[in-house]
N, C-alpha and C positions, 0 to 999 in steps of 0.2 A: 756405393757411388763410385766416383772417379777418385783414383789414387795416382797422382801423377808420377810419382817417383816406385811405384812397384817395380821389384825387381831390382833396384840400385842397393847396394850392400855397403855399408858404413863401418869402419872400424873407428871407435870412439875411444881415444885414450885420456881424455881430458879428466878434470877434477873439478869442485866447486861449479862457479856458474858459468865463468867464459868456457866457450867451447861445448859444455854440457847442455848450453840451450839451443846451439847452432846446430847440434846432432840432435837434439828433441823435435827442432823445427823439421828436419828433414824425415825423421821418423813419423810425424805426425800427418806429412804429405805420403806415406805409404813404403818410404825406404825401410829396408831391415838393417838394424842398429846394433851391434856387437859392442858392448859397453866391455873395455878392455882393462882387468883391474890388477893392482900386485898382489902379493900375497900376505903383504903386512895389513895395514890399516884401510887401504882400497881408498873409494872416493870417500874422503871425510865430510862431504855435502851432508852425507847420513847425519851427522852428529849437529849441525848447524839450525838451532831454533829447537820449536817443539817437536818431540817425539811423538810419534803414530805408529803404533805396531812395529815398534822395534826400529823404525829409522824415521828421519825428520821430514816436515811436511814440506820442506824446501826440496829435501830428495825426491819425494813424491811429486812433485809439479815439473821439475825438469829431466828426470831420468824415467818417465813413462815412455814407452814404445821402445825399450831397449832388453837386450838381454844381456846378462853378466857372463864374462868368462875372466877367470884368473890365470894369470902367466907370469911366471918371473922373468922378466925381459933382462935380468942384471946375468942370467947363465945364458951359454950360448945355446943350449938345449931349448931355454924358452924363447929366444930369439929366432930358432927355426922353426918352432912352433906358429910364432905369430908369423913369419914370412911365409908358411903354408897358407893361412888364413886370407894373407895379402894378396894370393894367386887367384881368390877368385872373389876379390872386393873391388869396389869402382873409387872407395873414398877412405881416405885415413884422416882424421883429424887429432891433431895433438895441442895441449896447453903447455907444454914443458918450457924453462927457459930455452932461449936460442942457444943452440949446440948440445942439447942433451942427448936428442933424436940421434944425432953423427955418433956420439960417444958410447951409444946401444947399440950401434952398429946397424939402426935401421932409419936412417936420416933420407931425405927426400930425393937424393940421388941414386942409393941404393934401391929404394921401392919402385922407383919410376924405370930404373935399369931394367928391374925384374919383370915389370908389369907397365909399360909405355903408356896405357890408357888411364892409368892410374890419377885420380885426383887428391894431392897432400895440401891439406889446409892447417898451417901453423899459427897458431895462437899467442902471443907472447906480450909484456907488459909495453914493451918500446920497439918491436919489430925485430928483425934478424941481422941488420946492419945498424952502424952508427954508433956513437960513443957509450949508448945506455943499452946497448943490446947485451942481453947475459944480465941486466939489473933486474931483480925481484921486485916486482909492483902488482897492488891490488888496485882496486876501482877507484879510491881516494887519490893515491900516489897518480894514478894516469889524469885523474881531474883537475889534479893540482899541477901536472906538468902541461897540460892541454890548455889553461888561461882560463878554463871555465870555473874551477874552485874560487878563483879569483873575485870573481862576479858574484858569489852567493854572499852577502853582507847581512850581518844579523842587527839588532837594534844599536848594539855599542859600536858599530862599524866594523869588527872584526869579520872574517868568514867562519863558516860553520860546514859540518859536514852533513851531507844528506843520507836518509836510511835507503834510499832507492839507489841500485848501484847502475846508473846510468852507463859508464864505460864499459861493465862487464855485458850488460844488456846489448850494447850496440856494437862497439868495438870487437866484443867476444861471442856475440851471438848472432846478430841480425846480419851485419857485414859478410862474415864468413859464410852463412849458410846463402846468401845472395852469390857470394862467388864461386863456393861450390857448384851451385845450380848451374851458371854461365858455363864453366869448365867441364862439367857434364855434358852440357849441350856442344862443346867443343868437341869432346871424347867421343861422342857417339858420330859425329860429322867426319872427323879427322883420324880417328883412332889414337890420338894424341891427347894425354890429360894435360896437367900442368900444378904449379906449386903456388897455392895463397899464402904470403907472408902479411899475416892481419895482426895489429895491435890495439892494444886499449886503448892507448893514448892517441893515437891517429884517428882513432873511431869518432871520438869526441873533438880533437882538435880540428879536423877537416870538415867538421859539419858547418854548413854554410848557414850565417846569420847575419841581418844589417851589420851589426857591431864589429864582426871578423873581415867584413869587405868593406865598411869603413876605413878598418886600421890598416888594412892591406892598402887600400887606394891612398895612404899619407895621411887622413885624419888624426887628430890627438886621441887618446883611452878618454870617453866621458866619465866625470866623477861616478864612484861606486854610490848605490843607494841602496838601502834597507829593502830586502824582498817584499815587505809588506807595502812598501811605496812603490817607486817608479817615478819618472821625471815628467809625466804627462797624465791627466786625470784621466784621459781616455783609455789607457793601458797601464793598468794599476790595480793591485789588492787593497780592498776596506775592510775596515772592521763592522762586524753587525754586533748586536745585543749577546747571540750566543754563537757565533761563529765568523767566517769571513766570505767575500766574495769577490769575484774576480771580474773586472771590466775589461772586455779584450776588443773595443770599438775602434779599430784602426780606421777603418773605412768612414766616411763621412756620413753617409746614410745610416751606419749604426750608430754613431755618437748622436745623431739628431733623435733617435729611437731611444736613448739612454736619457736624454733631455726631457723627452716628452712623457716617458713613463714614470720618471722619478720628480717631476713637477719643477723643471730646472729648465723651462723652454728659453730663457734668455741668454744661457751659455750655448746656446747652439752655433754659435760663430766664436766661439773662444777654444775651439779644439786644437788650434796651431798658433793661437794668437800670445805668443809669449809674454805680454804685458798683463795677461789674463790668466796665466797658468796657476799662479798661487790662489787665486780667487776661485778657479773650478776645482782645484783639488781640496780647499776648506770646504767648498760648498757639499761636495758631493761626500767628502769625509764625516760631515755634519749630518746629511741626510742618512747615510747609510748606517751611521751610529743610532740612528732612533727605530731601526727596522731589526725584525728577528728573521732566521732564516726562511721560515714559512712566509711570512709576508714578502719576502722578497721573490721567492718561488710565484706565488700569487700575481704579483705586479707582472712577472717576466714570461708567464705562459702564455705560449702563442705570439710572443710580440719577438720580432727580428731585430736585436740589439747588442748579441755578444756578450751577453751578461750570466756568469755561472755561478752559483753558489758553491763553494767550495766544499768537496764532501772528504770524509775518511774513507778510507780502503773498507771500513763496513758499512758504511752509509751507500757508497757505490754499488758495493756488490749486491745489496738487498732492492736497489733502485727498480722503478718498472723498466727503465732503458737497460739495464744491464740484464734482467732477467729476459726482456722480450729478445734481446741480442745472443741469449745463453753464454755470457761472457763466462759463468763457471758452470760446472757440472760434478756430477759424483764421480768419484773415481772408482775404477772397474775392481779394485784389490783391497783398499780398506774403508774405513765409515768415515770419509771425509770429503769435501769436496776441494776441486783442483782446478786450475785454469784451463780454461777450452783453448785450442790453437786460434792466433790472432788472423784468420782468414775464413771466409766461406769459398768455396766451390761450387758454381752456380748453386750459390744461395745457400749451401747446405756446409753446416762445419763437419770438418772429417771426423770419423768414429772413432772410436778407443778400443783396442782389443787388450792390451794389457798394460798392467801396471809398472810402477819401478821396479827392478831386480834386486835381490838380495845379492850381497857379493859372492861370485862364483856360484850362482843358481843353477846357470845354464851350461856350464863347462863341458861337462859329458856330452851334453845334447847337442851344442854347436859343434864341438870336436867331431863328432860321430856323422853329422850333417857333412861336414868338411871332408869326409872319407880316411878319417883317421881309425885304424883297426881298435878292437878291442884290447888287443896285446899291447898296442902302441898306448891308448889312454890308461891303461892300468898302470903300465910303466912309468909314465908322466906323473900320475897320481902318487904314486908308491915313491917316485925319486923326489916328489914334491915341488917338478918344475911347473906344475898347475895344481889347481886345487876345488874341490867342489863346495857349494854353499855350507858354511857352519864348520868347514875345517879349521878356518882360524878364527872362531870365535873366542 
């Protein structure tokens, strides 16, 4: 099948989820991704969560379609090895704090002076400029800065952390991958690459929403509501006998469908009626409280009303729709299922040929492909400038 990024070479200097996901997306589209790791711990994503065949399930998910090379970038000899790899690369992605690449001697200006067509994507917590540049941050910190965390309200009125790292995925994954592909097009057309300055915090802070748009236009912040609530009956989470259901009937025709399906036709005119808001919420709350997940699923089957039973990951993965769409598939290297790429090309999900690498698994192989002689490689290994798989276990 078509692999749009075939021939594109990516050097991936990232750790954990931000950047790793961006590089994986490029790899799933056909790019050759070389994961550059340090000779110490390497990417400690390998240790996060359930361990399968010596590496975490998370590592298996975001480092597929990559090969691993260990280089000591704190040594001048290691920097020279890396720069020789840059000579045949199209993209470099890093997730260091702002300024670290410059201190290592491989900052954006150095790399692009050496190879003008290069695309460099730098992913950090708060970006490369401003008072917070250089400040450490993870997903939760970015969500807190961005104003999103403040809207996540529990039953007691306080904020709570969610386990799905949206800032990592969006600001550190999807947005950098999109920017890289745009600059690759520019490089192909003009011979000039570019530098992407991406931020976890900005990735979620500037996501458009009616709430942020209204605030920017001068509206006061509305009161916070418990996340199983919502201030309108038609856009709210309700409790069931054995779970929860989400009603997202924003348009009037969908709200009318909700009222019809659940036997509340007299509420059809109450969607935006402030005087009937509490009544509509109370009656839907009572109606759903008497129903099970399966009963709701049966009632909404084939009906266009924007009502969805809330799934766990386990329930979603085994659902007929997820299976029909191929959202998960067997890993090619370990006995587990992994997430498939989130897109189809001409109706087909891109295939997978290699799994997630061991630290330094492909050091010798990649260096040889890039023109290093056997003597050079042996010297680099002996001097511990580079390392093979298992050398640092």
